[in-house]
C-alpha positions as CSV (number, residue, x, y, z in Angstrom):
1,M,210.0,95.8,137.1
2,D,210.4,92.1,136.2
3,P,207.3,91.1,134.3
4,T,207.7,87.4,135.0
5,A,205.8,87.1,138.2
6,E,203.5,84.1,138.8
7,P,200.1,83.8,140.6
8,S,199.8,82.1,143.9
9,Q,196.9,80.0,142.8
10,Q,196.4,77.2,140.3
11,D,197.8,76.8,136.8
12,S,197.6,79.6,134.3
13,P,194.3,80.5,132.6
14,P,193.5,79.5,129.0
15,S,195.6,82.1,127.4
16,G,198.0,84.9,128.5
17,L,196.6,88.2,129.8
18,P,192.9,88.5,130.7
19,L,190.8,88.9,127.6
20,I,189.9,92.6,128.2
21,E,189.7,94.5,125.0
22,R,192.5,97.0,124.2
23,T,190.1,99.9,124.7
24,D,189.3,98.8,128.2
25,L,192.9,98.2,129.0
26,L,194.0,101.6,127.8
27,L,191.1,103.6,129.3
28,D,189.0,101.8,131.9
29,A,191.4,99.4,133.5
30,K,194.0,102.0,134.2
31,V,191.7,103.6,136.7
32,Y,192.6,100.9,139.3
33,M,196.2,100.8,138.4
34,D,196.6,104.6,138.8
35,F,194.7,104.5,142.1
36,M,197.0,101.9,143.6
37,M,200.1,103.8,142.3
38,K,199.0,107.0,144.0
39,H,198.4,105.4,147.4
40,C,201.1,104.1,149.7
41,C,201.2,101.0,151.9
42,Y,200.7,103.1,155.0
43,D,197.3,104.2,153.6
44,A,196.1,100.6,153.8
45,V,197.2,100.1,157.4
46,P,194.2,100.2,159.8
47,T,194.1,102.8,162.5
48,S,193.8,100.0,165.1
49,S,195.1,96.4,164.7
50,K,197.0,93.7,166.4
51,L,200.2,92.1,165.3
52,V,201.5,88.9,166.9
53,I,205.3,88.5,166.8
54,F,207.0,85.2,167.7
55,D,210.5,84.8,169.2
56,T,212.6,82.4,167.2
57,T,213.4,80.5,170.4
58,L,209.8,79.8,171.1
59,E,209.2,76.1,171.5
60,V,206.9,74.4,169.0
61,Q,204.4,72.5,171.2
62,I,203.6,69.4,169.3
63,Y,203.9,66.0,171.0
64,E,206.9,64.2,169.4
65,I,208.8,67.5,168.5
66,E,208.0,69.7,171.5
67,E,211.7,70.3,172.1
68,H,212.1,71.8,168.6
69,K,212.2,75.6,168.3
70,I,211.1,77.8,165.4
71,E,214.7,78.6,164.6
72,T,215.4,74.8,164.4
73,W,212.7,74.4,161.8
74,R,213.9,77.4,159.9
75,D,217.5,76.1,159.8
76,I,216.3,72.7,158.5
77,Y,214.0,74.4,155.9
78,L,216.8,76.7,154.7
79,Q,219.1,73.8,154.0
80,G,217.1,73.1,150.9
81,S,216.7,76.6,149.6
82,F,217.2,80.1,150.9
83,K,214.3,82.5,150.5
84,P,215.0,85.8,152.2
85,L,212.1,87.7,153.8
86,V,210.1,89.8,151.4
87,S,209.0,93.0,152.9
88,I,208.0,96.5,151.8
89,S,208.3,100.1,153.0
90,P,205.3,101.9,154.3
91,N,206.1,104.6,151.7
92,A,206.0,102.2,148.8
93,S,202.9,102.2,146.6
94,L,200.1,99.8,146.8
95,F,200.8,98.9,143.2
96,D,204.3,97.7,144.4
97,A,202.6,95.7,147.2
98,V,200.4,93.9,144.7
99,Y,203.4,93.2,142.5
100,S,205.5,91.9,145.4
101,L,202.7,89.5,146.6
102,I,202.1,88.0,143.2
103,K,205.6,88.0,141.8
104,N,207.0,86.3,144.9
105,K,203.9,84.0,145.2
106,I,203.5,84.9,148.9
107,H,200.3,85.5,150.9
108,R,201.6,88.0,153.5
109,L,203.8,91.0,153.0
110,P,205.3,92.7,156.1
111,V,205.3,96.5,156.1
112,M,208.5,97.3,157.8
113,D,209.9,100.7,159.0
114,P,213.1,101.2,157.1
115,V,214.8,102.9,160.0
116,S,213.8,100.8,163.0
117,G,213.1,97.5,161.2
118,N,209.9,97.2,163.1
119,V,207.0,95.5,161.4
120,L,204.0,97.9,161.2
121,H,201.5,95.7,159.6
122,I,201.0,92.6,157.4
123,L,199.5,93.3,153.9
124,T,197.5,90.5,152.2
125,H,195.7,90.1,149.0
126,K,192.4,90.3,151.0
127,R,193.4,93.6,152.6
128,L,194.5,95.2,149.3
129,L,191.3,94.2,147.5
130,K,189.2,95.4,150.4
131,F,191.0,98.8,150.3
132,L,190.4,99.0,146.6
133,H,186.8,97.9,146.9
134,I,186.0,100.5,149.6
135,F,187.8,103.5,148.1
136,G,187.5,102.4,144.5
137,A,183.7,103.1,144.8
138,M,184.6,106.8,144.4
139,L,186.3,106.1,141.0
140,P,184.7,105.9,137.6
141,R,183.4,102.4,137.1
142,P,185.1,100.6,134.2
143,H,182.8,99.1,131.6
144,F,184.5,95.6,131.8
145,L,183.1,95.2,135.4
146,Q,179.8,94.2,133.6
147,K,181.5,91.4,131.8
148,T,181.8,87.9,133.2
149,V,185.1,86.5,134.5
150,H,185.0,83.9,131.8
151,Q,184.7,86.5,129.1
152,L,187.6,88.4,130.7
153,G,189.7,85.3,131.2
154,I,190.2,86.0,134.9
155,G,190.8,82.8,136.8
156,T,191.7,79.2,136.2
157,F,189.4,77.2,133.9
158,R,191.6,74.3,132.8
159,D,193.0,71.4,134.8
160,V,191.6,72.6,138.1
161,A,192.9,70.6,141.1
162,L,190.1,68.9,142.9
163,I,189.7,66.3,145.7
164,Q,187.0,63.7,146.3
165,E,185.3,64.1,149.7
166,N,186.2,60.5,150.6
167,S,189.8,61.0,149.8
168,S,192.3,61.2,152.7
169,V,193.9,64.3,154.2
170,Y,197.2,62.8,153.2
171,T,196.0,62.8,149.5
172,A,195.0,66.5,149.9
173,L,198.5,67.3,151.3
174,E,200.1,65.6,148.3
175,I,198.0,67.6,145.9
176,F,198.9,70.8,147.7
177,V,202.6,70.1,147.3
178,D,202.5,68.7,143.8
179,R,200.2,71.2,142.2
180,R,201.4,74.2,144.4
181,V,197.8,75.3,145.1
182,S,196.4,76.8,148.3
183,A,192.9,75.2,148.3
184,L,191.0,72.3,146.7
185,P,187.3,72.2,145.8
186,V,185.8,69.1,147.4
187,V,183.5,67.1,145.2
188,N,181.1,64.3,146.0
189,E,180.5,61.1,144.0
190,A,178.3,63.0,141.6
191,G,181.1,65.5,140.9
192,K,179.3,68.4,142.6
193,V,181.2,70.9,144.8
194,V,180.3,70.3,148.5
195,G,183.2,72.0,150.2
196,L,186.6,73.7,150.0
197,Y,189.7,72.3,151.8
198,S,192.6,74.7,152.2
199,R,196.1,74.6,153.5
200,F,194.9,76.6,156.5
201,D,192.6,73.8,157.4
202,V,195.6,71.6,158.0
203,I,196.6,73.7,161.0
204,H,193.6,72.4,162.8
205,L,195.0,68.9,162.7
206,A,197.6,70.1,165.2
207,A,195.0,72.1,167.2
208,Q,192.9,68.9,167.6
209,K,196.0,66.7,168.0
210,T,195.0,64.6,165.0
211,Y,198.0,65.3,162.9
212,N,199.0,61.6,163.0
213,N,195.7,60.6,161.5
214,L,196.3,61.6,157.9
215,E,194.0,58.8,156.7
216,L,191.1,60.8,157.9
217,S,188.7,61.6,155.0
218,V,188.5,65.2,153.8
219,K,184.8,65.0,154.5
220,E,185.4,64.2,158.2
221,A,188.1,66.7,158.5
222,L,185.8,69.5,157.3
223,K,183.2,68.4,159.9
224,Q,185.7,68.6,162.7
225,R,186.5,72.3,162.1
226,T,186.5,74.0,165.5
227,L,186.4,77.5,164.1
228,C,184.1,79.2,161.6
229,L,186.5,79.1,158.6
230,E,186.2,80.0,155.0
231,G,183.6,77.6,153.5
232,V,182.9,77.1,149.8
233,L,181.5,80.1,148.1
234,K,180.6,79.8,144.4
235,C,180.1,82.0,141.4
236,Y,178.5,81.2,138.1
237,S,179.5,81.8,134.5
238,H,176.7,84.3,133.9
239,E,177.7,86.5,136.8
240,T,179.7,89.7,136.2
241,L,183.2,90.6,137.5
242,E,181.6,93.3,139.6
243,V,179.3,90.7,141.3
244,V,182.3,88.4,141.9
245,I,184.4,91.2,143.4
246,N,181.5,92.3,145.7
247,R,181.0,88.7,146.9
248,I,184.6,88.1,147.7
249,A,184.9,91.5,149.5
250,K,181.7,91.0,151.5
251,E,182.4,87.4,152.5
252,Q,186.1,88.0,153.1
253,V,187.2,84.9,151.3
254,H,190.3,84.2,149.2
255,R,188.6,82.5,146.3
256,L,185.4,81.5,144.6
257,V,184.7,78.2,142.9
258,L,183.2,78.8,139.4
259,V,180.4,76.2,138.9
260,D,177.7,75.4,136.4
261,E,174.0,75.3,137.2
262,D,174.4,71.7,138.5
263,H,177.2,72.8,140.8
264,H,179.9,71.0,138.9
265,P,183.3,72.8,139.1
266,K,184.4,74.8,136.1
267,G,187.1,77.0,137.5
268,I,188.6,79.0,140.3
269,V,188.7,82.7,140.7
270,S,191.2,83.9,143.3
271,L,192.2,87.2,144.9
272,S,195.5,87.1,143.1
273,D,193.7,86.6,139.7
274,I,191.5,89.6,140.3
275,L,194.4,91.9,141.5
276,Q,196.5,90.7,138.6
277,A,193.8,91.7,136.1
278,L,192.8,95.0,137.8
279,V,196.2,96.4,138.8
280,L,199.1,94.7,137.0
281,S,197.8,93.7,133.6
282,P,197.0,97.4,132.6
283,A,200.7,98.1,133.3
284,G,201.8,95.4,130.9
285,I,202.9,93.1,133.7
286,D,201.8,89.5,133.2
287,S,202.5,87.5,136.3
288,Q,201.5,84.3,134.5
289,A,204.1,84.5,131.8
290,S,206.9,82.3,133.3
């Protein structure tokens, strides 16, 4: 395996691999690595689920470009760079699924039947952590779960991308592209975290037909959410990794904002950070190396 994968979230943490002691890496941490190696992708597919598949000739219904089709957008996009579809076999291990997601910096991994080519399910970081959280409860509990994410070096603690609540959506889009991040903690004038604006929120500009109003403030954009989306959930420097994992799994969010007691942002802990530390790092794979 190529050990040069990168995380899907913000810039690399303070230093290299998570700061879990060698003893923990060799003994405790391998519990999760071995578990994911012994289970295949099919094991993580729910017994009942829905999968929406689009035809490439489906028209994109947005006012000025309603005559464009998905295949037209794809052709234009691929003129810049060709990125083939990344998929995985249902018989591949969940370890390989974690590796593929983080190495390729993608958020969704189609599980495809190698014979028919049919898509059986879409695996995500959230689905994989949920599977590990549920069935991992039957495994021995590693001692490092009682240490804080800051002690373990799991997450981003330097140069965290932020956005002021009065900044425009256009500014947020620029930061998404320039910093290659998926979400931005929103801070007020006092520098306190008051929200979280993600790339997924941008979709609702189209749903509300306000995609031409990019000067709308992030604060107003968050108020206009039509669905109950991921809000801002926080964790604190004194909280253990176990608490953080339980919170992410329970609330079904993609990340937590690490804050101090005054709610000033100190870091970001994402699903990919946690999966990297629990599953890949014990195998000697550092997705943050390149």
